[in-house]
TORPA-911887 format. One record per residue (C-alpha): x, y, z; residue number from 1; residue in one letter; chain. Coordinates in steps of 0.001 Angstrom, whole numbers. Example, Ala and Ser with C-alpha at 12.3 -4.5 7.8 and 13.67 -1.06 7.14 Angstrom:
REM residues 2
<r><px>12300</px><py>-4500</py><pz>7800</pz><i>1</i><aa>A</aa><ch>A</ch></r>
<r><px>13670</px><py>-1060</py><pz>7140</pz><i>2</i><aa>S</aa><ch>A</ch></r>
This chain:
REM residues 90
<r><px>0</px><py>0</py><pz>0</pz><i>1</i><aa>M</aa><ch>A</ch></r>
<r><px>1485</px><py>3363</py><pz>-994</pz><i>2</i><aa>T</aa><ch>A</ch></r>
<r><px>1402</px><py>6515</py><pz>1078</pz><i>3</i><aa>T</aa><ch>A</ch></r>
<r><px>-1141</px><py>8034</py><pz>-1294</pz><i>4</i><aa>A</aa><ch>A</ch></r>
<r><px>-3525</px><py>5193</py><pz>-492</pz><i>5</i><aa>Q</aa><ch>A</ch></r>
<r><px>-3074</px><py>5479</py><pz>3274</pz><i>6</i><aa>T</aa><ch>A</ch></r>
<r><px>-3806</px><py>9201</py><pz>3463</pz><i>7</i><aa>R</aa><ch>A</ch></r>
<r><px>-7167</px><py>10332</py><pz>4648</pz><i>8</i><aa>L</aa><ch>A</ch></r>
<r><px>-9215</px><py>12013</py><pz>1928</pz><i>9</i><aa>P</aa><ch>A</ch></r>
<r><px>-9069</px><py>15803</py><pz>1959</pz><i>10</i><aa>H</aa><ch>A</ch></r>
<r><px>-12148</px><py>17903</py><pz>2438</pz><i>11</i><aa>K</aa><ch>A</ch></r>
<r><px>-13380</px><py>19554</py><pz>-703</pz><i>12</i><aa>Q</aa><ch>A</ch></r>
<r><px>-11578</px><py>22846</py><pz>-1273</pz><i>13</i><aa>G</aa><ch>A</ch></r>
<r><px>-8771</px><py>22062</py><pz>1196</pz><i>14</i><aa>E</aa><ch>A</ch></r>
<r><px>-5384</px><py>23317</py><pz>-2</pz><i>15</i><aa>F</aa><ch>A</ch></r>
<r><px>-2697</px><py>20634</py><pz>178</pz><i>16</i><aa>D</aa><ch>A</ch></r>
<r><px>154</px><py>22078</py><pz>-1917</pz><i>17</i><aa>A</aa><ch>A</ch></r>
<r><px>2465</px><py>22051</py><pz>1125</pz><i>18</i><aa>L</aa><ch>A</ch></r>
<r><px>2089</px><py>18272</py><pz>1342</pz><i>19</i><aa>D</aa><ch>A</ch></r>
<r><px>3687</px><py>17803</py><pz>-2075</pz><i>20</i><aa>N</aa><ch>A</ch></r>
<r><px>7094</px><py>19311</py><pz>-1171</pz><i>21</i><aa>I</aa><ch>A</ch></r>
<r><px>9018</px><py>17338</py><pz>1471</pz><i>22</i><aa>P</aa><ch>A</ch></r>
<r><px>10062</px><py>19450</py><pz>4460</pz><i>23</i><aa>G</aa><ch>A</ch></r>
<r><px>8398</px><py>22638</py><pz>3238</pz><i>24</i><aa>L</aa><ch>A</ch></r>
<r><px>5886</px><py>22767</py><pz>6074</pz><i>25</i><aa>R</aa><ch>A</ch></r>
<r><px>8724</px><py>22433</py><pz>8615</pz><i>26</i><aa>H</aa><ch>A</ch></r>
<r><px>10814</px><py>25151</py><pz>6926</pz><i>27</i><aa>R</aa><ch>A</ch></r>
<r><px>7807</px><py>27449</py><pz>6687</pz><i>28</i><aa>L</aa><ch>A</ch></r>
<r><px>7070</px><py>26996</py><pz>10404</pz><i>29</i><aa>R</aa><ch>A</ch></r>
<r><px>10709</px><py>27802</py><pz>11261</pz><i>30</i><aa>R</aa><ch>A</ch></r>
<r><px>10650</px><py>30885</py><pz>9024</pz><i>31</i><aa>F</aa><ch>A</ch></r>
<r><px>7446</px><py>32152</py><pz>10645</pz><i>32</i><aa>L</aa><ch>A</ch></r>
<r><px>9002</px><py>31718</py><pz>14112</pz><i>33</i><aa>K</aa><ch>A</ch></r>
<r><px>12089</px><py>33610</py><pz>12944</pz><i>34</i><aa>F</aa><ch>A</ch></r>
<r><px>9966</px><py>36407</py><pz>11459</pz><i>35</i><aa>A</aa><ch>A</ch></r>
<r><px>7897</px><py>36683</py><pz>14663</pz><i>36</i><aa>A</aa><ch>A</ch></r>
<r><px>11033</px><py>36947</py><pz>16810</pz><i>37</i><aa>V</aa><ch>A</ch></r>
<r><px>12489</px><py>39606</py><pz>14498</pz><i>38</i><aa>C</aa><ch>A</ch></r>
<r><px>9212</px><py>41547</py><pz>14549</pz><i>39</i><aa>G</aa><ch>A</ch></r>
<r><px>9232</px><py>41506</py><pz>18345</pz><i>40</i><aa>L</aa><ch>A</ch></r>
<r><px>12846</px><py>42643</py><pz>18186</pz><i>41</i><aa>G</aa><ch>A</ch></r>
<r><px>11871</px><py>45716</py><pz>16178</pz><i>42</i><aa>V</aa><ch>A</ch></r>
<r><px>9167</px><py>46585</py><pz>18714</pz><i>43</i><aa>A</aa><ch>A</ch></r>
<r><px>11601</px><py>46039</py><pz>21587</pz><i>44</i><aa>L</aa><ch>A</ch></r>
<r><px>14214</px><py>48216</py><pz>19888</pz><i>45</i><aa>N</aa><ch>A</ch></r>
<r><px>11763</px><py>51091</py><pz>19451</pz><i>46</i><aa>V</aa><ch>A</ch></r>
<r><px>10545</px><py>50755</py><pz>23046</pz><i>47</i><aa>A</aa><ch>A</ch></r>
<r><px>14068</px><py>50702</py><pz>24498</pz><i>48</i><aa>L</aa><ch>A</ch></r>
<r><px>15161</px><py>53635</py><pz>22372</pz><i>49</i><aa>L</aa><ch>A</ch></r>
<r><px>12094</px><py>55622</py><pz>23418</pz><i>50</i><aa>N</aa><ch>A</ch></r>
<r><px>12661</px><py>54895</py><pz>27113</pz><i>51</i><aa>I</aa><ch>A</ch></r>
<r><px>16373</px><py>55690</py><pz>27018</pz><i>52</i><aa>M</aa><ch>A</ch></r>
<r><px>16040</px><py>58867</py><pz>24954</pz><i>53</i><aa>F</aa><ch>A</ch></r>
<r><px>12804</px><py>60382</py><pz>26280</pz><i>54</i><aa>N</aa><ch>A</ch></r>
<r><px>12749</px><py>59263</py><pz>29922</pz><i>55</i><aa>F</aa><ch>A</ch></r>
<r><px>16379</px><py>58666</py><pz>30853</pz><i>56</i><aa>L</aa><ch>A</ch></r>
<r><px>17594</px><py>61575</py><pz>28658</pz><i>57</i><aa>H</aa><ch>A</ch></r>
<r><px>20495</px><py>59612</py><pz>27180</pz><i>58</i><aa>I</aa><ch>A</ch></r>
<r><px>22124</px><py>60990</py><pz>24033</pz><i>59</i><aa>N</aa><ch>A</ch></r>
<r><px>20189</px><py>59740</py><pz>21013</pz><i>60</i><aa>R</aa><ch>A</ch></r>
<r><px>23207</px><py>58065</py><pz>19402</pz><i>61</i><aa>Y</aa><ch>A</ch></r>
<r><px>24260</px><py>56303</py><pz>22602</pz><i>62</i><aa>V</aa><ch>A</ch></r>
<r><px>20659</px><py>55222</py><pz>23238</pz><i>63</i><aa>A</aa><ch>A</ch></r>
<r><px>20377</px><py>53918</py><pz>19681</pz><i>64</i><aa>N</aa><ch>A</ch></r>
<r><px>23657</px><py>52010</py><pz>19957</pz><i>65</i><aa>L</aa><ch>A</ch></r>
<r><px>22642</px><py>50518</py><pz>23306</pz><i>66</i><aa>A</aa><ch>A</ch></r>
<r><px>19181</px><py>49463</py><pz>22112</pz><i>67</i><aa>S</aa><ch>A</ch></r>
<r><px>20632</px><py>47906</py><pz>18943</pz><i>68</i><aa>I</aa><ch>A</ch></r>
<r><px>23178</px><py>45958</py><pz>21004</pz><i>69</i><aa>A</aa><ch>A</ch></r>
<r><px>20566</px><py>44741</py><pz>23496</pz><i>70</i><aa>I</aa><ch>A</ch></r>
<r><px>18046</px><py>43701</py><pz>20838</pz><i>71</i><aa>V</aa><ch>A</ch></r>
<r><px>20707</px><py>42021</py><pz>18689</pz><i>72</i><aa>T</aa><ch>A</ch></r>
<r><px>21680</px><py>39853</py><pz>21655</pz><i>73</i><aa>G</aa><ch>A</ch></r>
<r><px>18037</px><py>39189</py><pz>22506</pz><i>74</i><aa>W</aa><ch>A</ch></r>
<r><px>17168</px><py>38225</py><pz>18908</pz><i>75</i><aa>N</aa><ch>A</ch></r>
<r><px>20147</px><py>35898</py><pz>18678</pz><i>76</i><aa>F</aa><ch>A</ch></r>
<r><px>19373</px><py>34162</py><pz>21982</pz><i>77</i><aa>W</aa><ch>A</ch></r>
<r><px>15630</px><py>33740</py><pz>21309</pz><i>78</i><aa>I</aa><ch>A</ch></r>
<r><px>16215</px><py>32513</py><pz>17751</pz><i>79</i><aa>N</aa><ch>A</ch></r>
<r><px>18855</px><py>30098</py><pz>19031</pz><i>80</i><aa>L</aa><ch>A</ch></r>
<r><px>16350</px><py>28630</py><pz>21507</pz><i>81</i><aa>K</aa><ch>A</ch></r>
<r><px>13242</px><py>28777</py><pz>19325</pz><i>82</i><aa>L</aa><ch>A</ch></r>
<r><px>13891</px><py>28989</py><pz>15587</pz><i>83</i><aa>S</aa><ch>A</ch></r>
<r><px>17315</px><py>27511</py><pz>14911</pz><i>84</i><aa>W</aa><ch>A</ch></r>
<r><px>17106</px><py>24375</py><pz>17057</pz><i>85</i><aa>R</aa><ch>A</ch></r>
<r><px>16786</px><py>21193</py><pz>15057</pz><i>86</i><aa>D</aa><ch>A</ch></r>
<r><px>13251</px><py>19875</py><pz>15405</pz><i>87</i><aa>T</aa><ch>A</ch></r>
<r><px>13143</px><py>17842</py><pz>12211</pz><i>88</i><aa>S</aa><ch>A</ch></r>
<r><px>11963</px><py>14251</py><pz>12572</pz><i>89</i><aa>P</aa><ch>A</ch></r>
<r><px>14790</px><py>11743</py><pz>12367</pz><i>90</i><aa>R</aa><ch>A</ch></r>
């Protein structure tokens, strides 16, 4: 019995193009995690810059450098733990 015969029938109108490319669903999931972490990084960068510049009255260039450094480290660490770990089935 082939894998095509053992699959459950799809509902009418269901899109199954991702099933035809091996590993695409896994790569897409990893990319979406990466994009979400980077999007949160942008929001965190803006928030940190705003706090340092407007409330702590730090020079804008120093505040920008500090927020970039903090968010770069945060993005790397979160992506290392969430997006880049190997979760592929063996």
